[in-house]
C-alpha positions in Angstrom: 145.1 128.0 18.8 142.0 126.0 19.6 143.8 122.6 19.7 146.3 123.7 22.3 144.3 126.1 24.5 141.2 126.0 26.6 138.1 128.0 27.3 134.3 128.0 27.4 132.2 127.5 24.4 128.4 126.9 24.2 127.7 123.3 23.2 126.0 124.3 19.9 129.3 125.9 18.7 132.3 123.7 18.6 136.0 124.6 18.1 135.9 122.8 14.8 132.9 125.0 13.6 134.4 128.2 14.9 138.0 128.1 13.7 139.5 128.1 10.3 142.9 126.4 10.7 145.7 126.2 8.2 149.1 124.4 8.6 152.0 124.3 6.2 151.6 121.5 3.7 155.2 120.6 3.7 156.0 121.4 7.4 158.5 124.1 8.3 162.1 124.4 7.3 163.5 124.7 10.9 163.6 122.1 13.6 161.6 123.0 16.7 159.1 125.3 15.0 155.4 124.5 14.7 153.3 127.0 12.8 149.6 127.5 12.0 147.2 130.1 10.8 143.9 130.8 12.6 140.8 132.7 11.7 137.7 133.1 13.9 134.9 132.4 11.4 132.3 134.1 13.8 134.2 137.4 14.1 133.1 137.3 17.7 134.7 138.0 21.0 137.5 135.6 22.2 137.9 135.0 25.9 140.1 132.0 26.4 142.1 130.5 29.2 145.5 129.3 28.0 147.6 126.6 29.6 151.4 126.8 30.0 153.3 124.6 27.5 157.0 123.9 27.0 157.3 126.3 24.1 157.7 130.0 23.4 154.6 131.3 21.6 154.8 134.0 18.9 151.5 135.4 17.6 151.2 137.8 14.7 147.7 139.3 14.7 146.2 140.1 11.3 142.8 141.3 12.4 141.8 144.9 13.0 142.0 144.8 16.8 144.7 143.9 19.2 145.2 140.6 21.1 145.5 140.9 24.9 147.2 138.3 27.1 146.5 138.7 30.8 149.0 136.9 33.0 150.6 137.2 36.4 153.1 139.6 34.8 150.3 142.0 33.7 148.4 142.6 30.5 149.1 144.6 27.4 147.1 144.8 24.1 149.4 144.0 21.2 149.2 143.4 17.4 152.0 140.9 17.6 153.5 139.3 20.7 155.9 136.8 22.3 154.8 134.8 25.3 158.0 133.5 27.0 158.6 130.1 28.3 157.2 130.8 31.8 154.6 128.7 33.6 151.6 130.4 34.9 147.8 130.9 34.3 146.8 133.3 31.6 143.9 134.4 29.5 143.8 135.7 25.9 141.2 138.1 24.7 140.4 139.6 21.3 137.7 140.4 18.7 137.6 138.8 15.3 140.9 137.1 15.8 143.0 136.2 12.7 146.6 135.3 13.3 149.7 133.3 12.5 150.9 131.5 15.5 154.4 129.9 16.0 155.4 127.5 18.8 159.1 127.6 19.3 161.1 125.0 21.2 163.6 126.5 23.6 166.4 125.6 21.1 164.6 127.4 18.2 163.6 130.4 20.5 167.2 130.9 21.5 168.3 131.1 17.9 165.3 133.1 16.5 164.4 135.7 19.2 167.6 137.6 19.1 167.8 137.9 22.9 168.4 135.5 25.7 165.0 134.0 26.8 166.0 134.9 30.3 165.8 138.6 29.4 162.1 138.1 28.7 161.7 137.5 32.4 158.5 135.4 32.1 156.6 138.2 30.4 154.5 138.8 27.3 156.5 141.1 25.0 155.6 143.0 21.9 157.3 141.4 18.9 158.5 144.7 17.6 160.4 145.1 20.9 162.5 142.1 19.8 162.5 142.3 16.0 162.0 146.0 15.4 160.8 147.2 12.0 161.2 143.6 10.7 158.3 142.5 12.8 156.1 145.4 11.5 157.1 144.7 7.9 156.4 141.0 8.2 152.9 141.7 9.7 152.1 144.1 6.9 153.2 141.5 4.3 151.1 138.8 5.9 148.0 141.1 6.1 148.4 141.9 2.4 148.6 138.2 1.5 145.3 136.4 1.0 146.4 132.7 0.9 147.2 130.9 4.1 149.8 128.8 2.5 151.5 131.9 1.1 151.4 133.5 4.5 152.9 130.4 6.2 155.6 130.2 3.5 156.4 133.9 4.0 156.7 133.4 7.7 158.9 130.3 7.3 161.2 132.1 4.9 161.5 135.0 7.4 162.4 132.6 10.2 165.0 130.9 8.0 166.7 134.2 7.3 166.8 135.0 11.0 168.3 131.6 11.8 171.1 132.0 9.2 174.2 132.8 11.1 172.5 133.1 14.5 174.3 131.5 17.4 173.0 128.0 18.3 172.2 126.9 21.8 175.1 125.2 23.6 175.1 121.5 22.7 175.2 120.5 26.4 172.1 122.7 27.1 170.3 121.3 24.1 171.0 117.8 25.2 169.8 118.5 28.7 166.5 119.9 27.3 166.1 116.9 25.1 166.6 114.6 28.0 163.9 116.5 30.0 161.5 116.2 27.1 162.3 112.5 26.5 161.9 111.7 30.2 158.6 113.7 30.3 160.1 115.8 33.1 161.1 112.8 35.2 164.8 113.6 35.5 167.4 114.6 38.1 169.5 117.7 37.6 172.6 115.9 38.9 172.2 113.2 36.3 171.7 115.7 33.6 174.9 117.5 34.6 176.9 114.2 34.8 175.7 113.2 31.3 177.1 116.4 29.7 180.3 116.5 31.8 179.4 119.7 33.6 179.0 120.5 37.3 175.5 120.9 38.6 176.2 124.6 39.2 177.4 125.2 35.6 174.5 123.4 34.0 172.1 125.3 36.2 173.6 128.7 35.2 174.0 127.9 31.4 170.6 126.2 31.1 168.8 129.0 32.8 170.5 131.7 30.6 169.7 129.9 27.4 166.3 128.3 28.1 164.9 131.0 30.4 164.0 128.5 33.2 166.0 126.5 35.7 166.3 122.8 34.8 164.0 122.0 37.7 161.4 124.4 36.6 161.7 123.2 33.0 161.1 119.6 34.1 158.1 120.7 36.2 156.6 122.4 33.1 157.2 119.4 30.8 155.7 117.0 33.4 152.7 119.3 33.8 152.1 119.4 30.0 151.7 115.7 29.9 149.5 115.7 33.0 147.3 118.5 31.6 146.8 116.6 28.3 145.8 113.5 30.2 143.3 115.3 32.4 141.8 117.0 29.4 141.4 113.6 27.8 139.3 112.5 30.8 141.8 110.4 32.8 141.4 110.4 36.5 143.6 112.6 38.6 144.9 109.7 40.7 145.9 107.7 37.6 147.5 110.8 36.0 149.6 111.5 39.1 151.0 107.9 39.0 151.6 107.9 35.2 153.2 111.3 35.1 155.6 110.7 38.0 154.1 112.8 40.7 154.9 111.8 44.3 151.2 111.6 45.0 147.9 113.2 44.1 148.4 116.3 46.3 151.7 116.8 44.5 149.8 116.9 41.2 147.2 119.2 42.7 149.9 121.7 43.8 151.6 121.8 40.4 148.3 122.2 38.5 147.2 125.0 40.9 150.6 126.7 40.4 150.7 126.4 36.6 147.1 126.5 35.6 145.6 128.4 38.5 142.9 125.8 39.1 142.4 122.3 40.5 142.9 119.1 38.5 139.2 118.6 38.5 138.5 122.1 37.1 141.2 121.7 34.5 139.7 118.4 33.4 136.4 120.2 32.9 137.8 122.7 30.4 136.9 122.3 26.8 139.1 122.9 23.8 137.6 126.1 22.5 136.5 129.6 23.7 133.5 131.7 24.5 131.9 133.7 21.7 129.8 136.8 21.4 129.2 137.3 17.7 
């Protein structure tokens, strides 16, 4: 959570000091799945701005209180949630946060969620709304397990069982997504369609249904992700615009404003942790 998100933290308390972070020792058994466990050592209040990224985020809260994500689609306190692959500024709030977080590539999300990503309609959804009692049982098992490695292994095994026999993403759609990622968002939809032997219209429809975004919007998100990382690393906006394939600096400004809700300069000033009130 702290490595991929942004917020405001007093200088005397760094993200490294605040967060206990655990990752699977041997990775995960499924392609396109990143997983980690997070615990706020301070037990304090979390109020964090989060940036859009090219992944579906699943969070299973293990603390006593709910986690609330506020986004353009509204806000809802949840013990476990799915944030769909939909660009837009958001904030996450909670108290004494402890959770398992999964970042799913669109290919993994299509297999694991059990619904078309398009049905999520750019919203934050309760995990039980998608996985029913299985989500509740998994959360209870994780809460009853003390070791982070056991928790992560339990989650990995659960995902593996969900993936068994689930329909895969169409090979042509998966190839188009991979091309967008490899090209860092600098691709043309017509070229994507030609490479997979489909018409532009067919690719647009199938890609949108299985990824949850149009190819153009997906490319915009992937390009923004690289630009945001560069800005957070301290690179100048003009250099970032050129390196990430924007037409000019105003083009970068428009995309950052649309996806992060702030200017490139404000985004560059964000730190990699969150405010606390122990």
